[in-house]
N, C-alpha and C positions, 0 to 999 in steps of 0.2 A: 774314833767314834765311841770308845768305851771310856767311862768317866770315873773320877776319883771321889771316894767318900771318906777315907780315913788315911792317916799317915803312919800310925805306929804299930798296927796289929802284926805286921810281918817283920818288924825290925830285928827281932831276935833270931830270925831264921836266915837272914841275908848273908851272914858271915860265911856260911857253907857254900854260898853261890858266888862269892866275890873273888877278886883277884888279889894275890899276895903282893906285898910291897917289895919283896926281894925276889931275885931270879929263882926259877925252879931248878930241878935236878940238872946237873951237867952244865950250869951256867945259862940255861935258857930262861926266857921271860914267859911266864904263864899268863895268857890272856883269856878272859871269860867273855863269851859272846852269847847273848840271848836272842834266840830265833823263835818265832811263834809256830805253834803246832800247825802242820799242814801247809805252811807257807812254801816250803821247798821239799823236794823228794830227798830221800837218803842218798840217792846217787849223785845229785847235784852237790850236796854238802860234802859227801865223801871225796868227790873229785877236787873240790876247792881245797879241802883240808890237806889232801895228799900233795897237791900242787904247791900250796903255800909252804908246806914243810920242806919241799925240795929247794925252793928259792930262799926261804928264811929258816934255816935249821936252828937258829937261835930263838925262835918263837914257838911255844907250845900252845896251840889253840884248844880251848875247852868250849866246844859249842854245846850249849844247853837249850833244850826245847822247852818253851813256856806255853802255858795254857791261856787262851784268851779270857776265860772266866776269871775275874779277879785281877787281871794284869794291871789295870790302872792303879789300884792300891799298891801292888807290889813294886811297880816302876817308881811311883812317887816316894815310897819308903826308901828305895835304893838311892834315888837322887838326893834325899835328905840325909842320908847316912854318910859316914866317913869311909865306907868300905863297899864300893859298888862294882858291878860288872864293868867291863871296859867298853863294850859296844852293845847297843840295844836296838832291836827292830821295834818300831812303833807305827801304828796307823798314821797315815799322812795328816789326818785332821786332828791328831792328838798332840802334834808338836807344840802348838801355841800354848796349850794347857801346861805341858811339861816345862817349856821354856820360861813360863811365868814364875816358876818356882825358884829360878836362879841356879838350878842344879845341872844345866845342860851347857856344854862347851860351845862357845861362839866360834863357828868355822868360816866366818866371812872372808878371812884372809886366805882361805884354802880353795875358794870357789873356782878360780881360774885353773889351779892345779888339778882340780877334779873334773874339768871339762864342763863347767857350769853353763857356759854360753850355749851348749848343745842340749841342756836338760829339757825335758817336757815341761812346759809352763805349768800345767795342772799339778805336777808333782813338786816343782820347785817353789811355787807360791806359798803353799801352807807351811813349808819349812823356813820361810823368810818372815821374820817378825820385826816390824818397824825398821826395815832395811838391813837387818842382820840375819845371817843364815845359820840356823841351828840344826835343821834336819837336812840330811843328804838324800836325795831321791834314790830309791832302790829299784822298785818295779811298779808297774801300773796295770790297771784293768778298767775298762769303761764299757758302756752300753752300745749295742748295735741293734739293727732290726733283723730279727729272724723271720723268714717267710716260708710259706708252704708253696713249693714250686708247682705242685699239681693245681692248686687254686689259682695261681697266677696264669698258668697255661689255659685253664678253663675260662678265665676272663679275657683271654686274648692278649695278655700282657707279656711282652717278650723281653723286657729289661727292667731292672729296678729303677726307681726314680732317683734323680740327682739334685733336685731342688725341692723346696717345700711345696711350691705350687703343683709340681708334678706329683708329689706324694699325696696331696689331697685329691687330685683328680683320679689317680690310680686307686687309692683306697676307696673312693666312692664307687668305682666300677666293681671292686671286690665285695662291697657290702650289698649283696643282692640275695634275695631268697632266704635260705637257711644259713647262708655264710656270713660271717662277720668280717668286715674289712680290716679291722684291727681290734685286738683286745688290749685296752688301755684303762687300767683302774683309775678312779678319780683322784687318788692320793699318791700317785707316783711322782713325788716332788723333785727327785733328782732329774727326771726327764723334763719337768717344768723348768728347772733351773737352766738347763741347756737352751731352751727356747728364749728365756729371759736374757741370757748372755748373748745369744744371737742378735737380739734386738738392741744390744748396747746397754742393757740394764744390769742391776745387781740385786742380790738378796738383802745386803746391808752394806753400808759404807762407813769408813772412818773419817769423821769430820773434826779436825782440830783435836784429835786424841780421844774423841768420844764416838762410839759406834751407834749408828742409827739404822732402823729398818728402811728399806728402799723399795718395797714391793709396790708402793704407790706412785712411782714415776711412770710417765707415759710409756717408756720402753718396757718396763716390767709388766705393765698392764697388757701391752700388745703381746707379750709372750704368753700370758694367761689366756688371752682371747684365741691365740692359735691352738693352744692345748685344748680349749673347749671345742673348737671346730673339729680337730682331729679325733678327740674322744667320742664325739657324737656319731662317728662312722663305725661304731661297734656297739657292743652291749656290756661293756665293762661297768662294774658297780661304781657309783659316784661317791660312796662313803667308806671305801676301804683301799688298801694298797695292794701291791703285787703278791703279798704273802697270804691274803685272805680273800678268796681261796688261793692256793698256790697257782700262779698263772701258768706254769708249765703243764699242770694237769688239765687246765682249761684248753690250752692249745693242742694238747695231745688227742683231744676228741676228733680232730681232723676238720673242723668247720671254721677255724680261725685262720685268716690269711697272713696276719702279721702280729708280731710281739716285740716289745722293746726289752732287751735283756743283755747281760754279758753273753759271749759266745758259749760259755759253759752251760747256759740254760738249755742248749740243744741236747746235752747228755741226759738231763732229766726228762725232756720231752720224749726222746727215743726210748728211754727206759720204761716210761708209762705207756708208750704205744710203739712197739718195735716195727710196725708196718710203715712208720714215717722215716725210718732209717734210709738215708740217701735222698730223701725228698725235701730236705731243708736247705735253704739258701740264706745268705747273709749280705747285708750292705750297711755302710755307715749311715747314721741318722742324717738325712739330707739337710743342707743349709739353705740359706736364702738365695744363693746364686750357685750355678754349676761350677764345679772345680774346687769348691770349698765345703767340705762336710760341716754339718751343724756342730755347735759347741756341745761338749759333754762334760759331765762330772767325772773327774779322774780319781778313782779310788786306788789305793795301793799302800805301800809302806816306805818309810824313811828310816835311815840309820842315824842314831844320835850317840854322842860320847858324853858320859856323865863327867861333871867336874870332879867328882870323887874318885874317878879312875886313877889308879896309881901308876899307870903306864900310858900317859896321854899320847906321846908320839908314836909308840908302837900300835896303839889303838887306831890312830889316824891312818897308819899304813894298811891296816886290815880293812878299814872303811874304803880306802882308795882302791884296794884290790877287788872288794865285793861290788863296787860301783863302776869298775873299769870295763873296758870293751870285752876282754876275754871271758870274764865271768858272766857279763850281761848276755852275750851271745849264747853261751851254754844254757843259762837259766831260761832264756826266752824259748829256745828250741824244745826243751824238755817240759817246761811248765806252761807254755802258751801264754806267758805274760808279755806285756808290752815293755821293752827295755826302757831304761831311764833316759835314753838319748834319742833325739829326733832322727839322727843320722843312722841309727841302727834298726829302724822300723822294717827295713827290707828283709831282715832275718825271718820274718813271719809270713813272707809271701807265698809259701807253699801250702798254706792252710787258709781256706776261704774265710772262716770265721775270725781267726786271729788277724788276718790281713785287713779285714774290714775294721776290726778294733784298732789296729795300728794307725790306719788312715784317720779315724776319728780322734785318736789320741793327740794328734798335732794341734787340735783345737780344744784341748782339755783345760778345765778350770777346777778350782777348789772352792769349798765353802768358805765363808768369811773367816779369817784367821784370828778372830777374837777368842781369848781364852774362855769366854762365856758362851760361845756359840752352842756348845753341847746342851745347854739348858733350853735353847730355842727348839732344838730337835726333840728333846725329851717332852716338851709341853705341846708338841704337835701343832704349833701355830700355823705352819704353811699348809699342812694337810687339812686343817679345819677351814682355812681360807679357800682352798681349792674346792672342797665339797660345797661350801656356801655359794660359790660362783656357778658351779655345775648344776646346782639344784634351783637356779633361778635368780640368784643374787646379782646385783649390778657390780661388774668387775671393779670399777674405780672406787666405789664406796667400800666394798669388802677389802680391797687392797689397802685403803687408808687405815681401816681398823687393824689389819694384820701388821702393817708397818709400825703403827703406834705400839702394838703389843710387843713386837720384837725390840723396839727401842727401849721399852720399859724393862724387859728381861735382861737385855745386855747391860743396862745401867745398874740394875739391882745385883747382878751376878758378878760384876767386874770388881 
């Protein structure tokens, strides 16, 4: 979700970061791996590096930490060079943009070997461009509902909802007096996307090779109508997102019953109000029917191998290890991330927040994997559409305008 503006500014500096053509000292192959700042703890990386060294003494891993600020330009420069790192962590929604450059290795023939049938759909989809797999799912995170247990008890609610209808009923009971049933800002479009997907709609669709906005379908409009109904059961602003004001600070005041956030949002809430420690609960965003949580946007990271890597097969073996069961279990336990495989979700069962996140991840989706989707986000088309509806606009009419705008942006930026 970070975007590219230039290709050449960092070309002169990449040589120091890239992998050599010849083996390193002692006949070892030196591989350079770029990992983003704060993605993983030092402990997780150190254990992986030590374990890999034991099993592959012929490989010398050089794991380099990269900053998110400016990474789009740096990765694009690397992909366009003749001297690139061997493995790169990228945001899952960045894969289409990078693959469009032609500098990312096509790993379609490796999907079965990597356990692709078990990958989380929301992570696998953005790495797959026109039927070809360029990004390998690494880890995921998605939104859940954080709730105030004291306010639930005060309202006589003994268990979290498991369907949308129950959610509305319970939230209405919680929205009494000075208490808000839910704090849901009017421009939380990732949450809206989940409601749209639940209805069978999409944000945009690829028709005959051309991307078109799809917010005007009956299914997508139904998702917006549900958002409007839920948002009305609180006092969230209709013209801003979850960062304005920071929603954790709003919840920390103690009069909000529910909040939609990643589980990590609880840390910020408790920091702002330590009295809420131990009083926060978590449940997956409810779906339309019991037994199936609602659809969610899956954020996270993929791994790519540049075509310019001089050690393609050795790089692939590192990707295979980083996305394999042993590393995934270790990473999930320490980092509270959702593993890349559906079958590994149980590793998070010991923590209420991450367990709720893992249940929701099974219904994960990604944003449209058009290389031009970043421009839609940058121009706030969906946010403006939501505000228009929430402030009295007719949903179908406003959706038609937004869909037309998205179609124009995707065509112009492609």
